[in-house]
N, C-alpha and C positions, 0 to 999 in steps of 0.2 A: 586335411586342411579344415575339417569341420571342428576340430578340437581347439581349445583355448591355449594360445602360447604363454609360456611362463618364462620370465627372465629372472635369474638370481643375481643380485648385486652384492658382491662380497668384497672383502679387503680388510686389512688389519686396522687396528685403532689409529686414527689420524691420517688414514690414507685418502680421505676426500669423498667418501660415499655420500655424505649428507650435501656437500657442495654440488656433486653431480646430479643428486636427486632434485635439488632446488632448481638447477638449470633445466632439467627435463620438465618440471612443472611449469616453469616460466615459458618454456618453448611451446607449450600446448600439446606436447607429444604424448601426454598421458590422458587426453580426453577420451572418455568412455573406457578407461582402464581401471584396474583395481591395484592399489598400492598397499602392501603389507609391510609395516615398519615396526620397530621395536619401541620407540618413544615418540610421541607427537612433538615434544618440545624441541627436538633437534631439527625438525623440518619446518621451513618457513612457510607455513600454510595459513597463518592468521588472516591474510588478505583474501584467501580463497575459500575460507570456511563458510559453509551455508548452514548446515544443521547436523546434529547427531541423530542417526536413525537407529533402527533396531540393532541390538547385540553389539554395540560399540563400533558400528561402521559409521564413519563420518563422510558426508557428501560434500564435495568441493565445487566451487562455482564453475570450474572448467569442465565439469562432468566426470571427474575422477572420484572413485570410492577409495577411502583411505581407512585402514583399521590397524590396530596394534596386534602383535602376536600375544594372545592370551590363552594359556593352556596349550592344547594340542593344535599344531599347525593344520592337521587334517580337518579339525572342526572348523577352523577359520575358512579354509578353502571350500569346504562343503557349503558353509553359509553363503559365500559369494556365488557359488555355482547355482544354489537354490534361487538366489536373486535373478540370475541370468535366465534360469528356466521359467521364472514367473514373469518374464517380459522386460527385464532391465538388462540390456545387452552389455556384455563386458568384452572389450576388444582384445585385452591382454592382462596379465597379472604380473606385477613386479614385486619381488620379495627382497627386502634388505635384511642382511644378517648382521649380528653383532660382530664387532672386530675380532673377538676371540673365537668366533664359531668355526667349527668344522662344517664345511658345506655339505658333506655327504648325507647326514640325516634329513636335511631339507630336500635334497635331490631324491632320496629314497621315497619320501612322501609323495613327490610328484610322479615318479617313474614306477614305483613298486606297488602302490596301493591298488587292491583288486578292482576298485571302482573308479578312483581318480585317474588312474592310468589310461582309462578309456575316454576320459573327458578332457584331459590336459596333455600338452606336449611340451617338453623342455625346448625352449627356443635357443637358450644360451646362458652360459656362466660368464659374468662380467666381473673381473677382479681389479680393483683399484690398488695401485702401488705408489707409495710415497717416494719420489725421486731423491729427496734429501735424506730420509732416514730408512730407505728401503733396504740398503745393504746391512745395517745393523739389525733391523727387524728380522730379516731372513736368517742371519747368524744366530739370533737368540730364540726365535720362535718357529718350531716346526709347522704350527698351524698356517703360518703366512706362506711357507713353501708349498704346502698342500693346496692352498687357495689358488696359487698360480698354476700348479700342475693340473688342476681340473678345469682350468678356464678355456673358454672359446675366444674371449677378447681380454686383453690386459690394458687398462687405461692408466697411464703414468701421470700422476699429479705433481705439482710443485716443481715441474721441470724448469720453470723460469727462474727459480731460486737456486737450483742445483748446479747450474752452469753446464759442464760436460756430463752428459748422462750415458755415455757409451758404456761404462762399466756396469751399471745397473741393467741397461737394456741388454747387454750380452749375457748377463746372468739370467735374465727372464727368458731369453731365447734358448739357453742351454736347458733350462728347467722344462720349458714347454715350447718346442719349436713350432708346433702347429697352431698356437694362438696368435692372433693378429695383435700387434702393439699399436696403440693409439695414444695420442697425447691429449690430456684434459684441457678444457672441457670437451668431452666427446659428444659429437652431434648424434641425435637419435638414430640417424640411418646407420651409424657404426655400431650401435648398441643393440638395436632391435633387428629382428629377421636375420639372425646368423645361424639359424638351425638348418636342418636338411632341406626344407622347402623354401624356395624363393617366391615370395608373394607377388613379385612383378610378372613372373612367368607361370605362376601356379604349378610349378613342376619341381622335381628334385634336382638340386644342384650338389652332386656328391663331391666334385673336386673342391668347391668352396668350403663345403662342410668339413670334409676330412683334412684338407690342406696337407696331405701326405707328401707333397712335393717338397715341403720345407725340411722333411727328414732326409732328403737325398743330399742336401748341401752341407758337406762337412760332417765331422764326428762330434757328437755332443756328449763328450765324456766329462766326468766331474772328477778332477784329480785331487782336490783338497778333501781328504777323508774327514776332516774336522768340521765340515760344513754339512748341514742337513741335506743340502743339494746332492750330495754324494749318494744319497739313498734313492734318487729319482732317476728313472730311465724312460726315454721316449723312443719307440721304434715301430716299424710296420711289418706285419706279416703278409706275405703275398703268395698267391698260387694261380697258375694258369689253368689248373684242372678244376673241373666242377666238383663240388663237395656234396656228398649225400647228407641228408638232413640229420640222420642218426649220428653220423661222425661229427658234424658240427655241434650237436647237442652234447655229445661225449666230451669234446674238447672244452666247451664252456663249463660243463659241469665239473670236470676235473680241476680246472683253474679255480672255479668258484668255491668248491669244497675244500681245497687244500690251501688256497692263497687269496681268498676273497677279499680280506681287508687290504691287501696290497695291490688290487687292481684298481687304481685311482680313477681311471677313465678308459673305456673301451668304445671305440666308434668304428663301424665298418660296413662294407657291402660285400655280400657273398653270392657267388655263382652257384646255385643249388642244382645238383644233378637231376633231381625229379622234375625240375621246371627251369632249365638254364636261361630261358628268355625273360624270366621274371625274377630278378635279384631280390635277396632278402637283406633288409637293413638291420643291423645290430647296434644297440646302444646301451651301455652298462656303466654303472658306478659301484665299484666294490662288488658285493655279492648280488646286488639288485640289477637286473636287466629289464629294460622296457620290453613289453611284448613285441617279438619280431614282427616286422611289417614287410609284406612283399610289394614291390613296385610294379606298376603294369608293364613296364619295359625298362631297358637299360637307358639311362639319361645321356650317355655319351658313347664314344667308340671303345672306350676302355672296358673290357668285359672280364677283367681279372678280379679275383677275390683280394680285397684289401682290408686289413684290420689294423687300425692305429691303436697302439697300446701305450698307456702311461702308467708305469708301475712303480712301486716302492719296495725295496729290498727283494726284488725278484729279477733274477738275471735274464737278460734277453735271450742268451743262448739256450737256456733251459726252455723257455716258452717256445722259441723257434724250433727246436728239435722235437718238442712234443707235437707241435702243429705239423711239421713235415712228416713225422711218423704217422700221424693219423690220416692226413689227406693224401699221402703217397708221393709227396715231393721227393725227388731223387737227389740225395746228397751222400757223400762218402761216409760221413760220420753219423747218419741218421740211424737210430736204433732199429733193430728188427721188429716187424709188426707183431709177430707171435710173442716175442719177449715182452713187448709193450702190453699186449692183451693180458699176459700173465701177471705183470706188475706195472701198472700205468706210470708209476713214478720213477721207474728204473731208467732214467734218461741220463746220458753222459752230461756232466756239468752240473747235475743237481746233487747237492750235498746234504739236503734235508735240513738245512739251517737258515733258509731265507726268511723265516718268521722272525 
């Protein structure tokens, strides 16, 4: 809880990111926050502008620091953290991406940097979706599909113009059933504090964060192979058995090395054999995983290992069988452990062409 929370606001061109940001600014929710945007001109900050300070950081009258992404995002984040270290507190950081942006590189900067990952924590990915043009955008642009797949919250804009939004809402739910769907303009309480830690209780809220219950309701298959959606799968890996740390590391390393680009989002809590009363939290985006963190105790009565996986071009059966083989889950079609040790990718259902 001593780290600074980071919220990533993404969405395709015309999805309403600027409108949502302006609403947050007017609400006062960004007081003592830092906002990283692409262009000042799109954000209605003229009435809030106080002065331009060092290295392109603008101070707003509501107490928010605002700066554009110039060069390396890591440099921008470092400058902001240096200001915080020098006595100018920053309550949170909000990063707005371009409409065409793949969110993964920004998430990597927050989660995978050897220094920043100790000072920052990803609070959530908020993806804006245009209810009027969302269907066509998802059909035409794979980036838009990926933005939804990695989201913690999806905010549906222009729903008042679209009329019946059941089709686009259903498509969003199939792409990422664990993401909460909210209609714009989203209030700050629905956008912020959607990470593992609940600031109200100052404790971990695993059920809210994983939202793996959403994966139990129905089958989220994508039957239209002509859509980008057909490449995305969301599923949960579960085990009642404690997993030893070496086995967990092997499982993650195998997936990262062979299929890293296709692990769009991994979130989970693991019962570790070496210390079963202190679960380990995992959080990854593609090849980059945030340093694992141990909780002081289990936050609820459910003490099973749960890993929520959102993948692209990676069959759930393959991942599930690899996981079962490593942790010792008993299933009739689980490969022999000795065979797996000899060839880790010799798993039934894996054809070697998921890339």
